[in-house]
C-alpha positions in Angstrom: 155.4 85.4 -3.9 153.1 86.9 -1.6 153.2 86.0 2.3 150.4 85.1 4.0 149.7 86.8 7.7 150.8 83.0 8.8 154.0 83.7 7.3 154.3 87.3 8.1 154.0 86.5 12.2 156.9 83.6 11.9 158.9 85.6 10.1 159.0 88.3 12.6 158.7 85.7 15.7 162.1 83.2 13.7 164.0 86.8 13.1 163.4 85.3 9.0 164.2 88.2 6.7 162.8 88.6 3.3 166.1 88.0 1.7 166.2 84.4 3.5 162.9 83.7 2.3 164.1 84.3 -1.3 167.3 82.5 -1.1 165.1 79.8 0.3 163.0 79.2 -2.9 165.9 80.3 -5.7 168.4 78.1 -4.2 167.2 75.9 -1.5 166.6 72.3 -2.3 162.6 71.3 -3.2 160.6 68.6 -2.2 157.1 67.9 -2.0 155.2 68.7 1.6 151.2 68.2 2.2 148.4 69.1 0.6 150.4 69.5 -2.6 152.6 72.4 -1.2 156.5 72.6 -1.6 158.8 73.1 0.9 161.7 74.8 0.1 165.2 74.1 2.0 168.4 76.0 2.8 170.8 76.9 5.5 168.7 76.1 8.5 165.5 77.7 7.4 162.6 76.1 5.1 159.9 77.6 3.5 156.7 75.7 2.6 155.0 77.8 -0.7 151.5 76.8 -2.5 153.4 76.8 -6.4 149.6 77.4 -7.7 149.2 80.5 -5.7 153.2 81.9 -5.5 152.1 82.1 -2.0 154.7 81.6 1.1 152.4 79.7 3.8 154.8 79.6 6.3 158.6 79.8 7.1 160.5 77.9 9.8 163.9 76.2 11.1 165.1 72.9 10.0 164.8 70.3 13.2 168.5 70.0 13.7 168.8 73.7 14.0 165.6 73.8 16.3 167.9 71.3 18.5 170.8 73.8 18.3 168.5 76.8 19.8 167.2 74.5 22.1 170.3 73.5 23.3 171.6 77.3 23.6 168.5 78.2 25.6 169.2 75.8 27.8 172.8 76.5 28.2 172.2 80.0 28.7 169.2 79.8 30.8 166.9 81.8 28.5 163.7 81.2 26.7 163.7 79.6 23.2 162.7 82.7 21.5 165.2 84.7 23.3 167.5 82.1 21.8 166.3 82.8 18.4 166.7 86.6 18.7 169.9 86.5 20.0 171.5 83.9 17.8 169.7 85.3 14.2 171.0 88.8 15.0 174.2 87.9 15.4 174.4 85.9 12.0 172.3 88.9 10.3 174.9 91.3 11.7 177.9 89.1 11.0 
């Protein structure tokens, strides 16, 4: 697998690790996405992969997890990406 620059930026922004991506593609549920891409979903993360080139196009969170993050951010009175950093770092450490 090769990461596009866009995927690398999103990984950094969302505190998603290479191991998260590998696990998602290896063990996640694949579904068809637009433009003949494949979406793999596992544990609140999804990975968009181009199966012809094996390029990871982008990585993101599921909609339900985004809602949890937004709720947490509002409760803590912090920005969305500050909430992402706090919760993702906690989940990586534990």
